[in-house]
N, C-alpha and C positions, 0 to 999 in steps of 0.2 A: 504489583498491579493494584490489587484491592478492588472493592466495589465502588460504584459510582453513586453519589448521593444527590437526589433530586428533591429539593424542598425539605430536606431533613429526613426523608424516608429512604432507607437503603434500597438499592436496586433489587436485591434478593427479596425484600419484603414486598415490593411492588409486584414482582413476578408471582410470589406466593398468593397474594391477594387476588390477582387477576385469575390465577388458576382455580382458586376456590370459587370465584364469581362465575366462571365458565362452567364449573362442575355443578353448582347449584342451579344455574340457568338450564343446563342440560337435563338435570333430574326433574326440574319443575315442568319442562316441556313433556317429558315422559309421563309424569303424573297426569298431565292434562290429556295425553293420548290414551292412557289407561282409563281415565274417567270417561272419555268419549266412547271408547270401545265397549266398556262395561254397560254404559247407558244405552248404546245402540243395540247390543245383544240382548239386553234384559227383556224387551217385549217379545222377541222370538222365543226365548227360553220360557217365558210365562205362557205363551200360546201352546208350546209343546207340553208343558206340565199340566195344563188344563185338559188338553186332548188325551193325555195319558192317565188322567185322574190321579196324579201324584199329589195327594192332599194331606195336610196335617190336621187331623181331627182333634178337637179339644179333649183334654184329660184333666185330672185333678191338679196337674202341675201347670197347665196352660194358662196364659193370660188373654186368650182369644176365645170367643163364644161360638164361632162357626168355622167350618173347614176352610183352610187357606192353602193354596199351592205351595209346596216346599221343594227346594232344590234350585232356587234362584241363584245360589252361589256359583253355579256353572258359568254365568255371565262374568262374574268377578274373576273366576279362575282363568277363563280364556283370555280376557283382557289383560290380566297380569302377566300371564305366560308369554303372550305375543310381544308385549313391550319389553319384558326381561330378555327375550331372545335377541332383541335389537338394542341392547345396552352394552356395547363393547368395553365401556370404562370399568365395568365390573368383570373381574377375571373369569375366564370360561369355566374353570373348575367350581368357582363359587356359584355362578349362574346355574350350572348343572345340578349342584347339590340342592339349591333352593327349589328349582323346578321339579326335580324328582321327589323331594320330600313332600312338597305341597301337593303335587299331582297324584302321588300314590295314596296319600291320606284322603284327598278329595274323592278319588275313585271309590275307596272304601265307604266313604260317606254317601256317595251317589247310590251305591248298591243298597245301602241301608234305607235311603229314601224311597227307592223304587221297589225293592224286593223284601227288605227286612232281614236282619241278621241277628241271631240270638246273642245276648249280651256277652256271654263267655267266649263264644266263637269270635265275636267282633273284637274283643280285647286281645285274643290270641293273634288275630290278623294284624292288629295295630302294633303289637310288639315285633312281629315279623317285618312289617313295613319299616318300623323305626330302626331295626337292626340294619336293614339294607340302606336306609338313608344315612345312618351313622358312618357307613363305609365311605361315603362321598364327603360328608361334613368333616370327617377327621382325616382326610387325605394327607399323607406325609406327616402324621402326628409323630413327634419325637418323644424320647424318654424310654424308661425301662419297660419291659414286657408287662410287668405288674401294673405300672402306672397307666399304660395304654389300655389295659383291660378294664381297670377301674374307671378311667375317664370315659371309655366307650359305653360301659354299663350306665354311667351317670347320664350321658347324652340320650341313650335309648329311653331311660325312665323319664327324662325331662320332656322329650318329644311326646310320649304317650300322655304324660300328666298334663302338659299345657294344652294339647289338642282337646282332651276331655274337659279341662277347665273352661276352655273357650266355648265348647259345645254346651256345657251346663249353664253358662252365663247367657247364652243366646235365648232369652226367654221373654223379652219385651221389645216392642218396636224400636229400632234404632240403636240399641245398646251395642251391638257388635260393630255397626258402622262407626260408632263413637270410639270404640277401642282400637279398631284398625286405623282409622284416620288420625286419631290423637297420637297413638304410638308412632305411626309413620311420620307425622309432622315433626315430632320431637326427634326422631332418629335422623331425619334429614338434616336438622340443625346440628345435632350432636356428632353425626358422622362427618359433616363438613369441618367442624372444629377439630375433630380428632383425626382428620385425614383418613377416614375409613369409608371407601367408596361402597363397600358392600352394605354397610349400615345406612348410609345416606340414600343409595340407590334403591335398596330393598324397601326402605321405609317410604320413600316417595311413591314408588309404583303401587304398593298395596294401599296406600292412603288414597291415591287417585281412583283406583278401581272400586274401592269401598264407597267413595263419594258418588261414583256413577250409579251404584245400586240404590243409593239412599232414597230417591224419589219413589221407588217401588216398595219401600218399607217404612217410610216416615212421611207424615204422622200416622196415616192409616196403612196397614200392611196389605198390599195387593199380592205379595208373595213373601215367603221367608227364605233366608239363606239355605235352610235345611242342613242336614248333616254334611251334604256335599260342600256347602259353603263354609260352615263353621270348622270342619276338619281341614279344609284347604287353607283358610286364612290362619287358623291356629298353627298349622304346621309351617306355613310361610314365616310367621313371626318367630316361632321357636327356632327354625333353621337359621334365620338371619341373626338371631341372638347368639347362637353358637359360633357362627362365623365371625361376628363382630368381636366377641370375647377372644377368639383365637387371633384376631388381628391386633389385639392389645388395647382395645377400648376398656376403660374401667368398668367394673361390674354395674355400678349404680347408673352410669350413663346408658347402659343397655337395658337393664332389668326394671328400672324405676317406672317406666310407663306401663309395665305389665303387672305391677304389684297389687293393684286394686282387684283385678280378676283373680290373681293367685290368692290374695288375702281372703276374698269373699268365698272362694271355693274351699280353701283350707279350713277357714273358721266354721263354715256350714257343715263340712264333713265332721269336724271335731265335735260340734254341738250335737249332731245326730248320733254319733257313736257314744257320747257321754250320756245321752238319754236312752240308750239301748234301742234306738230305732234302726230299721234295716236301711243301711246307707245307700243301697243300690235301687231302692224303690222310688218312684216319682214323688216329688214333694214341692213345697213352696217355701222352703226355708232360707233361700239365699237373701242376702241383704237387699238387693234391688227389688226382689219380689215382696219382701216385707214392707218396703217403702210404698209400693203400689197398694198393698193390702191396707196400709195405714192411711191411705187417702190421696197419695200423689198420683198424678197422671203419668203415662209412659214418658211424655216429653219432660215433665218435671224431674222424674227419676233419671232420665238420660242426661239431662243438663247437669245434674248434680254429679253423676258418674264422670261426665266429661271434665268437669272442673277439677275433680279429684285426680283423674288421670294426668291432666296437664300440669297440675301443681306438683305431683310426684315426679313427672318427667322433667320439669324445669329444675326442681331441686336435685335430681339425679345428675344434671349437667354440671353442677358445682364440682363433681368429682373430676371433671376435665381440667380444672384449674390446679395449680401447684400449691395447695394449701391444705394441710392435714386438718387444721382446726376447723376451717370452713367446711371441709368434707364431712367431718364428724357431726357438726351442727346440722348440715343438710340431711344427713342420714337420720338423725334424730327427728327432724321435721317430717321426713317421709313416713316414719313410723307413727308419728302423731296424726298425720292425715289419714293413714290407713285405719288407725284406731277410731278416729272420729267418724269415718265412713261406716265402720262396722257397728258403731254405737248409734248411728243416726236414726234407725227405725224406732228404737226405744225412746229417744229424745222426741221424735215426731209424735209418737203415740201419747207420750206424757204431756206434751204441749197441747195437743188436741183435747185430751181429757180435762186439763185445767181450764181450757176455754169453755168446754161444755158445762163444767161446774160453775164457772163465773157467770155464764149466761142464764 
């Protein structure tokens, strides 16, 4: 029998391309719905936060000078979860794992926003939540008992670590919108190429919901995501990453859009420990904060972060091609981008000092 050839393109290829087109179209529609829901819910959430006096008061770590409502991420959470529930192309077990992971962490963050939880108690709760989420994320995990135990422990640590990294990085207007929408857009493309509906769908939905929140946070913040939002979005991204890796997507294709946040948090923590500073106290040592302190506006810093996220994400997609040499070259380029980002505050400060001397 054989396949029929139309214009030099095999029938199977036509079917595959059409299926991918329909998948992308469907996820773009859902991203648009998530954007609309998040944007429509945001004013209601803002009014409730103001009425409840749920405010983020400035501290030595803050980049704002007056109290701003926090907890606006509830709008992002509801918009994302509603759309995810009506995305049947993503398997039910995966939708459940993403929803539970993000919702449970988001609830912990909301309690922190409204009531406040002591740091050590909050960390203990996070590990308990991550352990419960891992049971769904690792459903039907195969391998020896030792391997399953080690892998489960790694996933629990990953969830807690990335959620906190996302929270730590949420310190200037727009930066977390940039991370969620940038990673989500890259994942939509990478997931489509790799035939991973969980990566493509999870990325599209969170990107849309984050963009719906953007007008309330950029360029001037009418409200913040708060811990409710940063925990929710961080857990969503971390959970999708686990499921995508389990579906066989190469690591760089999944993790590359997240490495700027991971690199900034890890490098800042290492610097503080090396200097003998108390790592758990508020500070302004993150790279994005140092860029602001060196003279860049929030928008300039966010634009730079966005460029670095997208550059790393696009380089990560090289891993989807069948070329070891290209993959190694792209991985090296990702490390170069991260290194340049981490060094950028020193370069900016040096450049400004030379301009002052010259003038």
